[in-house]
Every structure is written in structure tokens, then in C-alpha cells.
C-alpha positions as CSV (number, residue, x, y, z in Angstrom):
1,M,6.3,5.6,-3.1
2,Q,4.7,8.5,-1.3
3,R,5.2,9.4,2.3
4,F,2.7,11.4,4.5
5,D,3.1,12.9,7.9
6,L,-0.2,12.3,9.9
7,D,-0.4,15.4,12.1
8,D,-3.1,17.9,13.0
9,N,-2.0,20.3,10.3
10,Q,-2.5,17.9,7.4
11,G,-5.0,15.2,8.6
12,W,-7.5,16.9,10.8
13,D,-10.3,17.2,8.1
14,D,-10.0,13.5,7.3
15,G,-9.8,12.3,10.9
16,L,-6.1,11.4,10.7
17,I,-4.9,13.1,13.9
18,C,-3.2,10.1,15.4
19,G,0.2,11.2,14.4
20,G,2.9,9.1,12.9
21,Q,3.8,8.6,9.2
22,M,2.3,6.6,6.4
23,T,4.1,5.4,3.3
24,I,2.1,4.3,0.2
25,L,3.4,2.2,-2.6
26,A,1.5,3.0,-5.8
27,H,1.8,0.3,-8.5
28,P,0.6,1.2,-12.0
29,L,-1.4,-1.3,-14.0
30,I,0.1,-1.8,-17.4
31,P,-2.2,-2.8,-20.3
32,G,-1.7,-6.5,-21.1
33,D,-0.5,-7.4,-17.6
34,S,-3.3,-9.8,-16.8
35,A,-1.6,-11.2,-13.7
36,A,-1.4,-7.8,-12.0
37,A,-4.9,-7.0,-13.1
38,E,-6.3,-10.3,-11.6
39,F,-4.4,-9.7,-8.4
40,Y,-5.8,-6.2,-7.9
41,Q,-9.3,-7.3,-8.9
42,R,-9.1,-10.0,-6.2
43,L,-8.0,-7.4,-3.5
44,H,-10.8,-5.1,-4.6
45,A,-13.4,-8.0,-4.3
46,L,-12.2,-8.9,-0.8
47,A,-12.5,-5.3,0.3
48,E,-16.0,-5.0,-1.3
49,E,-17.0,-8.2,0.6
50,G,-15.8,-6.7,3.9
51,K,-13.2,-9.4,4.2
52,G,-9.8,-8.6,5.5
53,F,-6.5,-9.3,3.7
54,T,-2.9,-8.7,4.1
55,Q,-0.5,-7.8,1.3
56,A,3.2,-8.0,1.7
57,V,5.5,-6.3,-0.7
58,V,9.2,-7.0,-0.7
59,L,11.1,-3.9,-1.9
60,E,14.6,-5.2,-1.1
61,T,15.9,-8.7,-0.5
62,R,17.4,-9.6,2.8
63,E,20.8,-10.0,1.1
64,S,20.6,-6.4,-0.2
65,L,19.8,-5.2,3.3
66,T,22.5,-7.1,5.1
67,G,25.2,-7.3,2.4
68,W,25.2,-11.1,2.5
């Protein structure tokens, strides 16, 4: 995971001057992992077609967050 601060010092050239923070989860594609490859190919196709999509990634279960 990578975290970025969006301020006028680091984001001005790219138009990212709204402030705040952005966290990006980078997930490597491993050769032979056809399910992951198919998933990312579908996301790419949706973006190329101009269609929106939402991706939810669970990093921790509710139980691990609350101690239940």
C-alpha cells in the first residue's frame, strides 16, 4: 500500500490540489493466476468502455477490527 498527501507541493503539476490523502493498494499479478488476470482484464475493459465500476477490497475482517 502506498499513501500520498495531495497538497500544492506534490500535486500541483497533475492538478491534484484539492488536498487530502490518497491510499493505493497495488496488487501484483502472478503468472498462472488466471482468476486475478481475468478480474483485472474485466476492470480494464470497463474503464476503456467508459463504464463506471466500484471495487471493494477487504483488508481486515470485522472480527479483527472489533476483537469479536
